[in-house]
N, CA, C and O atoms as CSV, one atom per row, in Angstrom:
chain,resi,resn,atom,element,x,y,z
A,1,MET,N,N,-18.098,-13.344,-19.055
A,1,MET,CA,C,-17.336,-13.543,-17.847
A,1,MET,C,C,-18.233,-13.960,-16.696
A,1,MET,O,O,-17.917,-13.701,-15.534
A,2,ALA,N,N,-19.331,-14.593,-17.004
A,2,ALA,CA,C,-20.252,-15.016,-15.962
A,2,ALA,C,C,-19.587,-16.030,-15.049
A,2,ALA,O,O,-18.968,-16.987,-15.514
A,3,GLY,N,N,-19.719,-15.813,-13.747
A,3,GLY,CA,C,-19.179,-16.745,-12.782
A,3,GLY,C,C,-17.697,-16.578,-12.489
A,3,GLY,O,O,-17.176,-17.238,-11.590
A,4,LYS,N,N,-17.017,-15.731,-13.208
A,4,LYS,CA,C,-15.588,-15.527,-12.973
A,4,LYS,C,C,-15.356,-14.078,-12.564
A,4,LYS,O,O,-16.083,-13.171,-12.968
A,5,LYS,N,N,-14.333,-13.893,-11.757
A,5,LYS,CA,C,-13.992,-12.542,-11.342
A,5,LYS,C,C,-12.906,-12.008,-12.253
A,5,LYS,O,O,-12.048,-12.761,-12.713
A,6,ALA,N,N,-12.942,-10.722,-12.513
A,6,ALA,CA,C,-11.923,-10.099,-13.351
A,6,ALA,C,C,-11.029,-9.241,-12.477
A,6,ALA,O,O,-11.505,-8.544,-11.580
A,7,ALA,N,N,-9.766,-9.292,-12.737
A,7,ALA,CA,C,-8.800,-8.451,-12.039
A,7,ALA,C,C,-8.124,-7.591,-13.090
A,7,ALA,O,O,-7.885,-8.037,-14.212
A,8,ILE,N,N,-7.822,-6.378,-12.725
A,8,ILE,CA,C,-7.141,-5.505,-13.667
A,8,ILE,C,C,-5.710,-5.330,-13.197
A,8,ILE,O,O,-5.452,-4.780,-12.127
A,9,LEU,N,N,-4.790,-5.805,-14.010
A,9,LEU,CA,C,-3.368,-5.679,-13.747
A,9,LEU,C,C,-2.744,-4.991,-14.945
A,9,LEU,O,O,-2.960,-5.404,-16.085
A,10,TRP,N,N,-1.988,-3.966,-14.699
A,10,TRP,CA,C,-1.316,-3.242,-15.772
A,10,TRP,C,C,-2.323,-2.710,-16.776
A,10,TRP,O,O,-2.009,-2.612,-17.963
A,11,GLY,N,N,-3.528,-2.363,-16.330
A,11,GLY,CA,C,-4.515,-1.747,-17.191
A,11,GLY,C,C,-5.268,-2.705,-18.098
A,11,GLY,O,O,-6.122,-2.263,-18.867
A,12,LYS,N,N,-4.977,-4.024,-18.036
A,12,LYS,CA,C,-5.655,-4.989,-18.891
A,12,LYS,C,C,-6.516,-5.913,-18.035
A,12,LYS,O,O,-6.014,-6.502,-17.078
A,13,PRO,N,N,-7.807,-6.053,-18.361
A,13,PRO,CA,C,-8.641,-6.981,-17.583
A,13,PRO,C,C,-8.221,-8.419,-17.857
A,13,PRO,O,O,-7.942,-8.789,-18.997
A,14,ARG,N,N,-8.179,-9.217,-16.808
A,14,ARG,CA,C,-7.857,-10.631,-16.939
A,14,ARG,C,C,-8.926,-11.421,-16.203
A,14,ARG,O,O,-9.355,-11.035,-15.116
A,15,VAL,N,N,-9.343,-12.502,-16.782
A,15,VAL,CA,C,-10.387,-13.323,-16.184
A,15,VAL,C,C,-9.734,-14.375,-15.304
A,15,VAL,O,O,-8.722,-14.969,-15.675
A,16,GLY,N,N,-10.323,-14.600,-14.134
A,16,GLY,CA,C,-9.823,-15.614,-13.227
A,16,GLY,C,C,-9.364,-14.987,-11.933
A,16,GLY,O,O,-9.528,-13.789,-11.702
A,17,PHE,N,N,-8.793,-15.814,-11.109
A,17,PHE,CA,C,-8.331,-15.345,-9.810
A,17,PHE,C,C,-6.848,-15.022,-9.891
A,17,PHE,O,O,-6.094,-15.691,-10.598
A,18,VAL,N,N,-6.446,-14.014,-9.177
A,18,VAL,CA,C,-5.048,-13.602,-9.135
A,18,VAL,C,C,-4.560,-13.817,-7.718
A,18,VAL,O,O,-5.190,-13.367,-6.761
A,19,SER,N,N,-3.445,-14.500,-7.583
A,19,SER,CA,C,-2.934,-14.785,-6.247
A,19,SER,C,C,-2.353,-13.530,-5.615
A,19,SER,O,O,-1.952,-12.593,-6.306
A,20,ALA,N,N,-2.317,-13.529,-4.304
A,20,ALA,CA,C,-1.751,-12.398,-3.574
A,20,ALA,C,C,-0.282,-12.222,-3.922
A,20,ALA,O,O,0.196,-11.093,-4.033
A,21,SER,N,N,0.443,-13.327,-4.095
A,21,SER,CA,C,1.861,-13.213,-4.413
A,21,SER,C,C,2.061,-12.615,-5.798
A,21,SER,O,O,3.028,-11.888,-6.027
A,22,SER,N,N,1.151,-12.916,-6.727
A,22,SER,CA,C,1.235,-12.340,-8.065
A,22,SER,C,C,0.978,-10.832,-8.020
A,22,SER,O,O,1.671,-10.063,-8.685
A,23,LEU,N,N,-0.018,-10.412,-7.236
A,23,LEU,CA,C,-0.295,-8.986,-7.090
A,23,LEU,C,C,0.876,-8.264,-6.432
A,23,LEU,O,O,1.242,-7.161,-6.838
A,24,ALA,N,N,1.456,-8.889,-5.421
A,24,ALA,CA,C,2.598,-8.289,-4.731
A,24,ALA,C,C,3.778,-8.150,-5.675
A,24,ALA,O,O,4.488,-7.145,-5.651
A,25,SER,N,N,3.983,-9.159,-6.503
A,25,SER,CA,C,5.094,-9.128,-7.451
A,25,SER,C,C,4.906,-8.005,-8.474
A,25,SER,O,O,5.855,-7.290,-8.794
A,26,CYS,N,N,3.686,-7.853,-8.984
A,26,CYS,CA,C,3.397,-6.772,-9.942
A,26,CYS,C,C,3.594,-5.413,-9.289
A,26,CYS,O,O,4.145,-4.496,-9.897
A,27,SER,N,N,3.146,-5.291,-8.061
A,27,SER,CA,C,3.303,-4.038,-7.323
A,27,SER,C,C,4.780,-3.730,-7.113
A,27,SER,O,O,5.208,-2.589,-7.285
A,28,ALA,N,N,5.555,-4.738,-6.744
A,28,ALA,CA,C,6.989,-4.543,-6.543
A,28,ALA,C,C,7.668,-4.191,-7.858
A,28,ALA,O,O,8.571,-3.355,-7.880
A,29,ASP,N,N,7.251,-4.813,-8.949
A,29,ASP,CA,C,7.825,-4.500,-10.264
A,29,ASP,C,C,7.622,-3.032,-10.614
A,29,ASP,O,O,8.545,-2.364,-11.080
A,30,ARG,N,N,6.409,-2.532,-10.386
A,30,ARG,CA,C,6.114,-1.125,-10.703
A,30,ARG,C,C,6.938,-0.180,-9.839
A,30,ARG,O,O,7.483,0.807,-10.330
A,31,ARG,N,N,7.024,-0.490,-8.546
A,31,ARG,CA,C,7.785,0.374,-7.648
A,31,ARG,C,C,9.281,0.315,-7.935
A,31,ARG,O,O,9.984,1.315,-7.792
A,32,SER,N,N,9.760,-0.839,-8.334
A,32,SER,CA,C,11.165,-0.992,-8.706
A,32,SER,C,C,11.463,-0.205,-9.976
A,32,SER,O,O,12.480,0.485,-10.056
A,33,ALA,N,N,10.584,-0.304,-10.969
A,33,ALA,CA,C,10.762,0.433,-12.224
A,33,ALA,C,C,10.740,1.942,-11.991
A,33,ALA,O,O,11.413,2.693,-12.696
A,34,ALA,N,N,9.967,2.381,-11.002
A,34,ALA,CA,C,9.890,3.805,-10.680
A,34,ALA,C,C,11.066,4.264,-9.825
A,34,ALA,O,O,11.244,5.462,-9.603
A,35,GLY,N,N,11.875,3.309,-9.343
A,35,GLY,CA,C,13.040,3.661,-8.533
A,35,GLY,C,C,12.740,3.828,-7.051
A,35,GLY,O,O,13.569,4.365,-6.317
A,36,PHE,N,N,11.564,3.378,-6.592
A,36,PHE,CA,C,11.183,3.537,-5.190
A,36,PHE,C,C,11.711,2.409,-4.305
A,36,PHE,O,O,11.900,2.594,-3.103
A,37,ILE,N,N,11.946,1.254,-4.899
A,37,ILE,CA,C,12.527,0.134,-4.150
A,37,ILE,C,C,13.600,-0.514,-5.019
A,37,ILE,O,O,13.642,-0.317,-6.234
A,38,LYS,N,N,14.460,-1.286,-4.375
A,38,LYS,CA,C,15.390,-2.110,-5.147
A,38,LYS,C,C,15.332,-3.514,-4.577
A,38,LYS,O,O,15.072,-3.714,-3.390
A,39,ARG,N,N,15.578,-4.480,-5.445
A,39,ARG,CA,C,15.531,-5.886,-5.056
A,39,ARG,C,C,16.944,-6.396,-4.848
A,39,ARG,O,O,17.865,-6.059,-5.593
A,40,GLU,N,N,17.093,-7.213,-3.824
A,40,GLU,CA,C,18.354,-7.896,-3.570
A,40,GLU,C,C,18.038,-9.362,-3.342
A,40,GLU,O,O,17.017,-9.694,-2.740
A,41,ILE,N,N,18.903,-10.234,-3.815
A,41,ILE,CA,C,18.732,-11.656,-3.537
A,41,ILE,C,C,19.204,-11.908,-2.117
A,41,ILE,O,O,20.277,-11.456,-1.718
A,42,ASP,N,N,18.401,-12.628,-1.364
A,42,ASP,CA,C,18.733,-12.964,0.020
A,42,ASP,C,C,19.878,-13.976,0.013
A,42,ASP,O,O,19.726,-15.083,-0.502
A,43,ALA,N,N,21.008,-13.600,0.576
A,43,ALA,CA,C,22.193,-14.462,0.564
A,43,ALA,C,C,21.966,-15.781,1.303
A,43,ALA,O,O,22.595,-16.789,0.979
A,44,SER,N,N,21.078,-15.781,2.286
A,44,SER,CA,C,20.836,-17.006,3.049
A,44,SER,C,C,19.849,-17.953,2.362
A,44,SER,O,O,19.779,-19.132,2.707
A,45,ASP,N,N,19.090,-17.442,1.396
A,45,ASP,CA,C,18.138,-18.271,0.652
A,45,ASP,C,C,17.996,-17.657,-0.737
A,45,ASP,O,O,17.264,-16.683,-0.915
A,46,LEU,N,N,18.680,-18.209,-1.700
A,46,LEU,CA,C,18.749,-17.620,-3.038
A,46,LEU,C,C,17.405,-17.589,-3.771
A,46,LEU,O,O,17.288,-16.957,-4.821
A,47,ARG,N,N,16.401,-18.260,-3.230
A,47,ARG,CA,C,15.061,-18.214,-3.841
A,47,ARG,C,C,14.314,-16.950,-3.450
A,47,ARG,O,O,13.339,-16.575,-4.102
A,48,ARG,N,N,14.761,-16.300,-2.401
A,48,ARG,CA,C,14.051,-15.135,-1.866
A,48,ARG,C,C,14.708,-13.840,-2.306
A,48,ARG,O,O,15.921,-13.765,-2.501
A,49,HIS,N,N,13.874,-12.826,-2.455
A,49,HIS,CA,C,14.355,-11.476,-2.748
A,49,HIS,C,C,14.002,-10.566,-1.585
A,49,HIS,O,O,12.927,-10.678,-0.994
A,50,ARG,N,N,14.901,-9.683,-1.272
A,50,ARG,CA,C,14.624,-8.650,-0.267
A,50,ARG,C,C,14.292,-7.371,-1.014
A,50,ARG,O,O,14.934,-7.043,-2.012
A,51,LEU,N,N,13.290,-6.650,-0.531
A,51,LEU,CA,C,12.906,-5.373,-1.131
A,51,LEU,C,C,13.347,-4.269,-0.190
A,51,LEU,O,O,12.987,-4.254,0.987
A,52,LEU,N,N,14.134,-3.343,-0.726
A,52,LEU,CA,C,14.662,-2.244,0.084
A,52,LEU,C,C,14.138,-0.922,-0.457
A,52,LEU,O,O,14.166,-0.687,-1.665
A,53,VAL,N,N,13.666,-0.068,0.425
A,53,VAL,CA,C,13.165,1.241,0.017
A,53,VAL,C,C,14.359,2.143,-0.274
A,53,VAL,O,O,15.289,2.238,0.527
A,54,THR,N,N,14.321,2.803,-1.431
A,54,THR,CA,C,15.398,3.703,-1.831
A,54,THR,C,C,15.149,5.093,-1.232
A,54,THR,O,O,14.093,5.349,-0.653
A,55,ALA,N,N,16.134,5.981,-1.379
A,55,ALA,CA,C,15.974,7.362,-0.910
A,55,ALA,C,C,14.789,8.021,-1.611
A,55,ALA,O,O,14.020,8.750,-0.984
A,56,SER,N,N,14.642,7.768,-2.903
A,56,SER,CA,C,13.510,8.303,-3.663
A,56,SER,C,C,12.194,7.752,-3.124
A,56,SER,O,O,11.205,8.478,-3.019
A,57,GLY,N,N,12.190,6.471,-2.786
A,57,GLY,CA,C,10.993,5.846,-2.226
A,57,GLY,C,C,10.624,6.441,-0.880
A,57,GLY,O,O,9.448,6.671,-0.595
A,58,ARG,N,N,11.640,6.693,-0.045
A,58,ARG,CA,C,11.369,7.311,1.262
A,58,ARG,C,C,10.816,8.724,1.093
A,58,ARG,O,O,9.943,9.148,1.850
A,59,LYS,N,N,11.322,9.443,0.106
A,59,LYS,CA,C,10.835,10.814,-0.150
A,59,LYS,C,C,9.364,10.793,-0.568
A,59,LYS,O,O,8.557,11.568,-0.055
A,60,VAL,N,N,9.023,9.912,-1.491
A,60,VAL,CA,C,7.635,9.805,-1.955
A,60,VAL,C,C,6.727,9.326,-0.832
A,60,VAL,O,O,5.602,9.802,-0.683
A,61,MET,N,N,7.230,8.372,-0.037
A,61,MET,CA,C,6.443,7.860,1.085
A,61,MET,C,C,6.164,8.986,2.086
A,61,MET,O,O,5.053,9.095,2.604
A,62,GLY,N,N,7.158,9.812,2.353
A,62,GLY,CA,C,6.970,10.947,3.261
A,62,GLY,C,C,5.923,11.921,2.746
A,62,GLY,O,O,5.085,12.404,3.507
A,63,LYS,N,N,5.975,12.207,1.443
A,63,LYS,CA,C,4.975,13.108,0.843
A,63,LYS,C,C,3.577,12.506,0.941
A,63,LYS,O,O,2.611,13.206,1.246
A,64,GLY,N,N,3.477,11.196,0.680
A,64,GLY,CA,C,2.184,10.522,0.753
A,64,GLY,C,C,1.615,10.548,2.163
A,64,GLY,O,O,0.425,10.795,2.358
A,65,LEU,N,N,2.475,10.290,3.144
A,65,LEU,CA,C,2.014,10.320,4.544
A,65,LEU,C,C,1.578,11.716,4.945
A,65,LEU,O,O,0.605,11.877,5.682
A,66,ALA,N,N,2.295,12.730,4.463
A,66,ALA,CA,C,1.913,14.119,4.765
A,66,ALA,C,C,0.549,14.441,4.167
A,66,ALA,O,O,-0.280,15.076,4.819
A,67,LEU,N,N,0.314,14.009,2.937
A,67,LEU,CA,C,-0.986,14.242,2.297
A,67,LEU,C,C,-2.114,13.529,3.037
A,67,LEU,O,O,-3.186,14.098,3.245
A,68,LEU,N,N,-1.866,12.280,3.434
A,68,LEU,CA,C,-2.879,11.543,4.194
A,68,LEU,C,C,-3.159,12.206,5.533
A,68,LEU,O,O,-4.310,12.320,5.954
A,69,SER,N,N,-2.099,12.640,6.196
A,69,SER,CA,C,-2.258,13.293,7.487
A,69,SER,C,C,-3.073,14.581,7.353
A,69,SER,O,O,-3.947,14.865,8.173
A,70,GLU,N,N,-2.775,15.343,6.318
A,70,GLU,CA,C,-3.504,16.595,6.074
A,70,GLU,C,C,-4.977,16.316,5.791
A,70,GLU,O,O,-5.852,16.994,6.329
A,71,ALA,N,N,-5.255,15.326,4.953
A,71,ALA,CA,C,-6.639,14.984,4.608
A,71,ALA,C,C,-7.380,14.462,5.837
A,71,ALA,O,O,-8.534,14.821,6.070
A,72,PHE,N,N,-6.716,13.618,6.617
A,72,PHE,CA,C,-7.352,13.077,7.813
A,72,PHE,C,C,-7.613,14.187,8.826
A,72,PHE,O,O,-8.680,14.237,9.437
A,73,GLY,N,N,-6.628,15.082,9.003
A,73,GLY,CA,C,-6.798,16.211,9.924
A,73,GLY,C,C,-7.948,17.116,9.517
A,73,GLY,O,O,-8.687,17.620,10.362
A,74,SER,N,N,-8.089,17.315,8.219
A,74,SER,CA,C,-9.183,18.142,7.702
A,74,SER,C,C,-10.538,17.526,8.045
A,74,SER,O,O,-11.476,18.236,8.409
A,75,ARG,N,N,-10.633,16.226,7.928
A,75,ARG,CA,C,-11.892,15.557,8.250
A,75,ARG,C,C,-12.146,15.527,9.753
A,75,ARG,O,O,-13.277,15.706,10.205
A,76,LEU,N,N,-11.081,15.299,10.523
A,76,LEU,CA,C,-11.244,15.281,11.979
A,76,LEU,C,C,-11.665,16.647,12.517
A,76,LEU,O,O,-12.373,16.735,13.520
A,77,SER,N,N,-11.227,17.703,11.849
A,77,SER,CA,C,-11.560,19.051,12.337
A,77,SER,C,C,-13.054,19.330,12.283
A,77,SER,O,O,-13.528,20.283,12.902
A,78,ARG,N,N,-13.797,18.516,11.557
A,78,ARG,CA,C,-15.258,18.666,11.496
A,78,ARG,C,C,-15.925,18.191,12.780
A,78,ARG,O,O,-17.082,18.514,13.049
A,79,LEU,N,N,-15.172,17.413,13.578
A,79,LEU,CA,C,-15.707,16.890,14.834
A,79,LEU,C,C,-15.263,17.763,16.000
A,79,LEU,O,O,-14.192,18.369,15.969
A,80,SER,N,N,-16.102,17.817,17.027
A,80,SER,CA,C,-15.702,18.517,18.246
A,80,SER,C,C,-14.607,17.701,18.934
A,80,SER,O,O,-14.388,16.541,18.587
A,81,LEU,N,N,-13.925,18.297,19.900
A,81,LEU,CA,C,-12.889,17.573,20.637
A,81,LEU,C,C,-13.465,16.351,21.337
A,81,LEU,O,O,-12.820,15.304,21.398
A,82,ALA,N,N,-14.683,16.482,21.866
A,82,ALA,CA,C,-15.333,15.345,22.529
A,82,ALA,C,C,-15.619,14.227,21.518
A,82,ALA,O,O,-15.421,13.051,21.820
A,83,GLN,N,N,-16.079,14.591,20.333
A,83,GLN,CA,C,-16.350,13.593,19.304
A,83,GLN,C,C,-15.057,12.920,18.832
A,83,GLN,O,O,-15.036,11.719,18.565
A,84,GLN,N,N,-13.987,13.703,18.733
A,84,GLN,CA,C,-12.696,13.134,18.349
A,84,GLN,C,C,-12.220,12.124,19.397
A,84,GLN,O,O,-11.706,11.062,19.048
A,85,ALA,N,N,-12.389,12.453,20.667
A,85,ALA,CA,C,-11.996,11.546,21.744
A,85,ALA,C,C,-12.838,10.272,21.707
A,85,ALA,O,O,-12.325,9.173,21.919
A,86,GLU,N,N,-14.133,10.430,21.435
A,86,GLU,CA,C,-15.016,9.263,21.344
A,86,GLU,C,C,-14.621,8.378,20.160
A,86,GLU,O,O,-14.579,7.154,20.285
A,87,LEU,N,N,-14.336,8.988,19.027
A,87,LEU,CA,C,-13.900,8.242,17.853
A,87,LEU,C,C,-12.614,7.476,18.159
A,87,LEU,O,O,-12.483,6.302,17.813
A,88,LYS,N,N,-11.678,8.147,18.803
A,88,LYS,CA,C,-10.400,7.500,19.152
A,88,LYS,C,C,-10.648,6.286,20.051
A,88,LYS,O,O,-10.060,5.222,19.858
A,89,SER,N,N,-11.519,6.467,21.025
A,89,SER,CA,C,-11.832,5.376,21.938
A,89,SER,C,C,-12.466,4.188,21.218
A,89,SER,O,O,-12.126,3.035,21.485
A,90,LEU,N,N,-13.388,4.480,20.306
A,90,LEU,CA,C,-14.053,3.415,19.541
A,90,LEU,C,C,-13.061,2.692,18.627
A,90,LEU,O,O,-13.095,1.466,18.523
A,91,LEU,N,N,-12.193,3.435,17.975
A,91,LEU,CA,C,-11.207,2.820,17.086
A,91,LEU,C,C,-10.220,1.970,17.861
A,91,LEU,O,O,-9.784,0.926,17.374
A,92,GLU,N,N,-9.862,2.401,19.059
A,92,GLU,CA,C,-8.938,1.610,19.878
A,92,GLU,C,C,-9.578,0.280,20.296
A,92,GLU,O,O,-8.886,-0.729,20.436
A,93,LYS,N,N,-10.900,0.284,20.494
A,93,LYS,CA,C,-11.588,-0.965,20.834
A,93,LYS,C,C,-11.559,-1.950,19.657
A,93,LYS,O,O,-11.591,-3.164,19.860
A,94,LEU,N,N,-11.501,-1.434,18.454
A,94,LEU,CA,C,-11.469,-2.302,17.276
A,94,LEU,C,C,-10.095,-2.893,17.009
A,94,LEU,O,O,-9.973,-3.908,16.323
A,95,SER,N,N,-9.061,-2.259,17.552
A,95,SER,CA,C,-7.697,-2.752,17.249
A,95,SER,C,C,-7.236,-3.815,18.215
A,95,SER,O,O,-6.120,-4.320,18.090
């Protein structure tokens, strides 16, 4: 595989480049199969699909955000209040 990049999709290595739309489609397929999103054909443009988050998807998303918030809070607690304020200020300059 010299000179080529490998991407892993669905657990199988593939040689070559993978487009962003292909990765997005695979990601949507997995989430749809898990029941987290559903696809609808866009009535105004039949070539397009709309992705809608299901109730199950919102529940999982909420749990994921809670876990991230807890992990981030745990790491932030290692900093003093002054350091947290400085970090916030620096991050705001980057956005």
